[in-house]
C-alpha positions as CSV (number, residue, x, y, z in Angstrom):
1,M,14.2,-21.6,-14.9
2,Y,11.1,-20.5,-14.4
3,N,11.0,-16.8,-13.0
4,I,9.6,-17.9,-9.8
5,A,9.9,-18.1,-6.4
6,I,8.9,-21.3,-4.3
7,L,8.3,-20.5,-0.3
8,L,7.9,-22.7,2.3
9,P,5.0,-22.3,5.1
10,G,6.7,-22.3,9.2
11,I,5.1,-23.8,12.1
12,E,2.3,-21.5,12.9
13,S,1.3,-23.9,9.0
14,H,0.5,-27.1,10.2
15,Y,-2.7,-28.7,10.7
16,F,-4.2,-32.2,11.5
17,K,-4.1,-34.8,8.4
18,M,-2.0,-32.0,7.0
19,G,-1.0,-33.7,3.4
20,K,-3.4,-37.2,3.9
21,S,-4.6,-36.7,0.6
22,I,-1.2,-36.3,-1.6
23,Y,-0.1,-39.1,1.1
24,D,-3.9,-41.0,-0.4
25,N,-3.1,-40.4,-3.6
26,Y,0.6,-40.0,-4.5
27,A,3.4,-43.3,-3.8
28,S,5.9,-40.5,-4.1
29,A,4.4,-38.3,-0.9
30,K,3.9,-41.5,0.5
31,K,7.7,-42.3,0.0
32,V,8.6,-38.9,1.6
33,Y,6.7,-40.3,4.5
34,D,8.2,-43.0,4.8
35,I,11.6,-42.0,4.9
36,S,10.5,-39.3,7.6
37,D,9.0,-42.4,9.8
38,E,12.4,-44.9,9.1
39,C,14.4,-41.6,10.4
40,L,12.8,-40.5,13.3
41,G,12.2,-43.8,14.8
42,Y,8.5,-43.3,15.1
43,Q,5.0,-43.2,13.3
44,L,5.4,-39.1,12.0
45,R,2.8,-39.7,9.4
46,E,0.4,-41.7,12.0
47,R,0.8,-38.9,14.6
48,I,-0.2,-36.3,12.3
49,M,-3.0,-38.1,10.4
50,Y,-4.4,-40.4,13.0
51,G,-3.2,-39.4,16.3
52,D,-3.8,-37.3,19.0
53,I,-4.1,-33.0,18.4
54,N,-2.6,-32.1,21.2
55,E,0.8,-33.4,19.9
56,F,0.5,-31.0,18.1
57,K,1.9,-28.6,21.2
58,D,5.1,-30.6,20.6
59,K,7.5,-28.4,19.2
60,S,9.5,-30.7,17.7
61,F,6.8,-32.5,16.2
62,V,6.0,-30.2,14.8
63,Q,9.3,-28.7,12.9
64,A,9.3,-32.1,11.7
65,A,5.7,-32.4,10.5
66,T,5.7,-29.5,8.2
67,L,8.6,-30.1,6.9
68,T,7.9,-33.8,5.8
69,T,4.6,-31.9,4.9
70,S,6.3,-29.7,2.3
71,F,8.9,-31.6,1.2
72,A,6.0,-34.4,0.2
73,F,4.1,-31.6,-1.3
74,F,7.1,-29.6,-3.2
75,T,8.0,-33.7,-4.9
76,V,4.4,-34.8,-5.7
77,F,4.8,-30.7,-7.2
78,Q,8.3,-31.5,-8.9
79,D,7.0,-34.9,-10.3
80,I,4.0,-33.3,-12.3
81,F,5.5,-30.6,-13.2
82,N,8.8,-29.9,-13.3
83,I,9.7,-26.6,-12.7
84,K,13.3,-25.0,-11.6
85,A,12.4,-21.7,-9.6
86,K,14.4,-19.5,-9.4
87,Y,14.1,-18.5,-5.8
88,Y,13.4,-20.7,-2.9
89,A,12.9,-19.4,0.8
90,G,10.8,-19.8,4.3
91,R,9.6,-18.7,7.2
92,N,11.3,-20.2,11.0
93,I,10.7,-24.0,10.0
94,G,10.6,-23.7,6.5
95,E,13.3,-21.6,5.8
96,L,15.2,-25.6,6.4
97,S,12.3,-26.9,4.1
98,A,13.9,-24.2,1.4
99,L,17.1,-25.5,1.4
100,V,15.7,-28.9,1.7
101,C,13.8,-28.2,-2.0
102,S,16.3,-26.6,-3.2
103,G,18.9,-28.9,-2.5
104,A,21.3,-27.7,-0.4
105,I,20.6,-30.3,2.0
106,E,19.6,-33.8,1.7
107,F,16.1,-34.6,3.3
108,T,17.3,-37.0,6.3
109,D,20.1,-34.9,7.3
110,A,17.5,-31.5,7.6
111,L,15.2,-34.4,9.8
112,N,18.2,-35.8,12.1
113,F,19.6,-31.8,13.0
114,I,15.5,-30.8,13.8
115,A,16.2,-34.4,16.2
116,E,19.1,-32.9,17.7
117,Y,18.6,-29.5,17.6
118,S,15.6,-29.9,19.6
119,Q,16.8,-32.2,22.4
120,I,19.7,-29.6,22.7
121,T,17.1,-26.2,22.6
122,L,13.4,-28.3,23.9
123,S,14.6,-30.7,26.4
124,P,13.6,-30.4,29.7
125,N,16.3,-32.6,30.5
126,G,18.3,-30.2,28.5
127,V,21.7,-28.2,29.0
128,S,20.3,-24.8,30.5
129,D,23.3,-22.6,29.8
130,E,23.7,-20.2,26.9
131,E,27.4,-21.1,26.3
132,E,27.6,-24.7,26.1
133,I,23.9,-24.8,24.1
134,S,26.0,-22.6,21.7
135,A,28.6,-24.8,21.7
136,R,26.2,-28.2,21.4
137,L,25.1,-27.0,18.8
138,Q,27.9,-25.3,16.9
139,G,28.6,-29.2,17.6
140,I,25.4,-30.7,15.0
141,I,25.8,-27.7,12.9
142,T,29.4,-27.7,11.9
143,K,28.7,-31.7,10.8
144,L,25.3,-31.2,8.5
145,P,26.8,-31.3,4.8
146,V,25.6,-28.3,2.4
147,K,25.9,-28.4,-1.0
148,R,26.0,-25.8,-3.3
149,G,22.1,-25.5,-4.1
150,S,22.4,-22.5,-1.4
151,Q,22.4,-20.4,-3.8
152,S,19.0,-19.8,-5.2
153,V,18.1,-19.5,-1.5
154,I,17.5,-16.2,0.8
155,T,18.0,-15.9,4.3
156,A,16.7,-14.9,7.2
157,M,19.5,-13.1,8.5
158,D,19.5,-9.9,6.0
159,G,16.5,-10.7,3.3
160,K,19.6,-11.9,0.6
161,I,20.4,-14.6,-1.4
162,Y,22.1,-17.3,0.3
163,K,26.2,-16.5,-0.8
164,N,28.3,-20.3,0.7
165,S,27.7,-22.8,2.8
166,E,29.0,-20.7,6.3
167,D,25.7,-19.0,5.4
168,V,23.6,-22.0,6.2
169,L,25.0,-22.6,9.4
170,K,25.1,-19.4,10.4
171,L,21.6,-19.3,10.0
172,M,21.6,-22.8,11.8
173,L,22.4,-21.2,15.5
174,Q,19.8,-19.4,15.0
175,P,16.1,-19.9,16.5
176,Y,14.0,-20.7,13.8
177,T,13.1,-16.7,14.5
178,Q,12.2,-15.5,10.8
179,T,12.7,-11.3,11.8
180,R,13.2,-10.2,8.3
181,W,10.6,-12.2,6.2
182,K,9.6,-8.7,5.2
183,D,13.0,-8.0,3.6
184,T,12.8,-12.0,2.2
185,I,9.6,-10.7,-0.1
186,R,11.5,-7.2,-1.2
187,Y,14.9,-8.6,-2.0
188,I,13.1,-11.5,-4.4
189,T,10.9,-8.8,-5.9
190,E,13.8,-6.2,-6.4
191,Q,15.3,-9.2,-8.4
192,G,11.8,-8.8,-10.5
193,I,10.3,-11.9,-9.2
194,Y,6.4,-11.4,-9.2
195,Q,5.1,-15.0,-9.1
196,Y,5.6,-17.2,-5.8
197,I,4.5,-20.7,-5.3
198,E,3.7,-21.1,-2.0
199,I,4.2,-25.2,-1.1
200,G,3.6,-27.5,1.5
201,P,0.6,-27.1,4.4
202,S,-2.2,-24.0,5.1
203,N,-1.9,-21.1,3.2
204,M,-0.9,-18.5,5.4
205,L,1.9,-17.0,3.4
206,R,-0.3,-15.6,0.8
207,A,-1.5,-12.5,3.0
208,Q,2.2,-11.6,3.8
209,V,3.5,-11.7,0.5
210,I,0.9,-8.8,-0.8
211,D,1.2,-7.0,2.6
212,V,4.2,-6.4,1.5
213,E,3.8,-6.5,-2.0
214,P,0.7,-5.6,-3.6
215,T,1.2,-6.8,-7.2
216,A,3.0,-10.0,-6.4
217,R,0.7,-12.9,-7.6
218,V,0.8,-15.8,-5.5
219,H,-0.1,-19.4,-5.8
220,T,-0.6,-21.6,-3.0
221,M,-0.7,-25.8,-3.1
222,D,-2.4,-26.5,0.0
223,Y,-5.9,-25.1,2.0
224,K,-6.6,-26.4,5.4
225,G,-10.4,-26.0,4.8
226,D,-10.1,-28.2,1.2
227,P,-7.9,-31.5,2.1
228,Y,-8.5,-32.2,-1.7
229,Y,-7.7,-29.1,-3.0
230,P,-4.2,-30.2,-3.9
231,T,-5.0,-33.7,-5.1
232,E,-7.2,-31.8,-7.4
233,L,-5.2,-29.4,-8.9
234,F,-2.2,-32.2,-9.4
235,K,-4.2,-34.3,-11.5
236,K,-5.9,-31.4,-13.7
237,R,-2.3,-30.3,-14.6
238,K,-3.7,-26.5,-13.8
239,L,0.6,-25.0,-13.4
240,F,2.3,-23.6,-16.6
241,N,-0.3,-25.4,-18.5
242,K,-0.8,-24.2,-21.8
243,T,-3.9,-26.3,-22.8
244,Y,-5.5,-25.2,-19.2
245,L,-4.8,-21.5,-20.3
246,L,-7.0,-21.7,-23.5
247,S,-9.7,-23.3,-21.6
248,R,-9.3,-20.3,-19.1
249,M,-9.5,-18.0,-21.8
250,L,-12.8,-20.0,-23.2
251,G,-14.5,-19.3,-20.1
252,V,-13.8,-15.9,-19.7
253,T,-15.0,-14.8,-22.9
254,V,-18.0,-16.6,-22.0
255,S,-19.1,-14.9,-18.8
256,I,-17.2,-11.4,-19.5
257,P,-21.1,-8.9,-19.9
258,N,-21.4,-8.2,-23.1
259,N,-22.2,-3.7,-23.8
260,N,-22.1,-4.5,-27.5
261,Y,-25.6,-5.1,-29.4
262,D,-24.5,-4.4,-33.0
263,D,-25.3,-8.0,-33.6
264,M,-23.7,-7.8,-37.2
265,D,-20.7,-6.3,-35.3
266,Y,-21.1,-9.1,-32.7
267,L,-21.1,-12.1,-34.8
268,Q,-17.8,-10.4,-36.5
269,N,-15.7,-9.6,-33.5
270,V,-17.6,-12.5,-31.0
271,V,-18.9,-15.0,-32.5
272,T,-16.3,-15.8,-34.9
273,P,-13.2,-15.2,-33.2
274,Y,-14.5,-17.5,-30.0
275,N,-15.1,-20.2,-32.8
276,H,-11.7,-20.2,-33.7
277,L,-9.9,-20.0,-29.9
278,K,-12.0,-23.6,-29.2
279,D,-11.3,-25.2,-32.6
280,I,-7.6,-24.4,-31.5
281,Y,-8.8,-25.3,-27.7
282,D,-10.4,-29.0,-29.3
283,R,-7.5,-30.3,-30.9
284,Y,-5.2,-30.2,-28.0
285,S,-7.8,-30.9,-25.3
286,S,-7.7,-34.8,-25.8
287,S,-4.3,-35.1,-26.1
288,N,-0.7,-34.8,-24.1
289,K,0.6,-32.4,-26.6
290,Q,0.7,-29.1,-25.0
291,P,0.1,-25.6,-27.8
292,S,2.5,-24.8,-30.5
293,D,3.5,-21.0,-29.9
294,V,1.4,-20.2,-32.7
295,D,-1.5,-21.3,-32.1
296,M,-1.2,-19.4,-28.8
297,T,-0.5,-16.2,-30.7
298,D,-3.5,-17.6,-32.4
299,A,-5.6,-17.9,-29.7
300,S,-4.2,-15.3,-27.8
301,R,-5.2,-12.5,-30.8
302,Y,-9.0,-14.0,-31.1
303,F,-9.4,-14.2,-27.0
304,M,-8.1,-10.3,-27.4
305,R,-10.2,-9.7,-30.0
306,I,-13.5,-11.0,-28.2
307,L,-12.9,-8.8,-25.2
308,H,-12.3,-6.0,-27.1
309,G,-15.3,-7.2,-29.1
310,K,-18.2,-7.4,-26.3
311,K,-17.2,-3.1,-25.4
312,C,-14.6,-4.6,-22.5
313,N,-13.2,-1.4,-20.6
314,E,-9.4,-1.2,-20.2
315,N,-9.9,-2.5,-16.7
316,E,-11.9,-5.3,-16.7
317,I,-9.0,-6.3,-19.0
318,S,-6.8,-6.3,-17.3
319,L,-8.0,-7.6,-14.6
320,R,-8.8,-10.6,-16.8
321,L,-5.3,-11.4,-18.4
322,C,-4.6,-11.3,-13.8
323,E,-6.4,-13.3,-13.2
324,L,-5.1,-15.8,-15.9
325,Q,-1.6,-15.8,-14.9
326,E,-2.6,-16.2,-11.3
327,E,-4.5,-19.1,-12.5
328,T,-1.7,-20.8,-14.3
329,L,1.7,-19.1,-13.7
330,I,2.6,-19.0,-17.8
331,E,5.4,-16.6,-17.5
332,D,4.5,-15.2,-21.1
333,V,0.1,-14.7,-20.2
334,S,0.9,-11.2,-20.3
335,L,3.6,-10.8,-23.1
336,F,2.0,-12.3,-26.2
337,I,-1.3,-10.9,-24.8
338,D,-0.8,-7.5,-24.6
339,S,1.2,-7.5,-27.7
340,N,-1.9,-8.5,-29.8
341,K,-4.3,-5.9,-28.0
342,N,-1.4,-3.2,-29.2
343,G,-2.2,-4.7,-32.6
344,L,-5.4,-4.4,-32.5
345,L,-5.7,-1.2,-31.1
346,R,-2.8,0.0,-34.3
347,N,-5.7,-1.9,-36.5
348,G,-8.5,0.5,-35.2
349,M,-10.3,-1.7,-32.8
350,S,-11.3,1.0,-29.3
């Protein structure tokens, strides 16, 4: 289990043609949309990707479309990275997505719930009496199968973790208005989680998380203005990939400004360790194997030696380490680099 939280966006994240690139490139995503079409009884995918943009004014359609697209992203994410997060949380309809992605509720059960929920609450021909609406909602909620996986999902009601299936049922009685979102992020932070992955259409949650916790690292799977961003991310397997981390370390050592004008010192503390770092990267770049712990320790030692060899200040070094961790979400980046930095400082390097 990784010490991360997965965030699922709400209906405000939807946009025309969302999810098209992953549908076109991944069979598992295509299967999710196909299941949704069959379950709902209409061509949801066609309406998302080729229909009239005005259809996105239909709240029932948007809820189903957002859930389906988020779950399609999550399915591909799992296929590629096979990561089990510690917590899941979502904004309004995203909380239902969080329950699905955590395994607490089946995808088809969630779709059926949206259809029935919308028919009761949104249909102009539906009931108008509040007591009758509540009774009918209770009826569809009680038949919603909830598994034990809800213990990793944060509630909208009080910003704390679900205790049992009854909490889920209470949630379903709410009109999908996430009023405790900030409390949700605060709770996750209090559990020692500072790394988040936003999975689903758009990337609206990142700024909201940073607003609550400025030190948080949030990686998003999608950008509205770049439909090929997710497929590029998935194909290059950038997250949780230590070989990719090595390539980024090389990139940083080349791009960071040099303040060392002593040729002999530069050769010893920049050029030589760079060649060693590149040798380690070359050893793994053409294979499917992940670098060993010993090689990663050596690589981090060379990396820190180069940064100090270029006479970088501590603020610049800290910034680069944060960027590396945010780009790769490898949890031990700071740990192994900090330990080597302390070792270098003990050896007299400034």
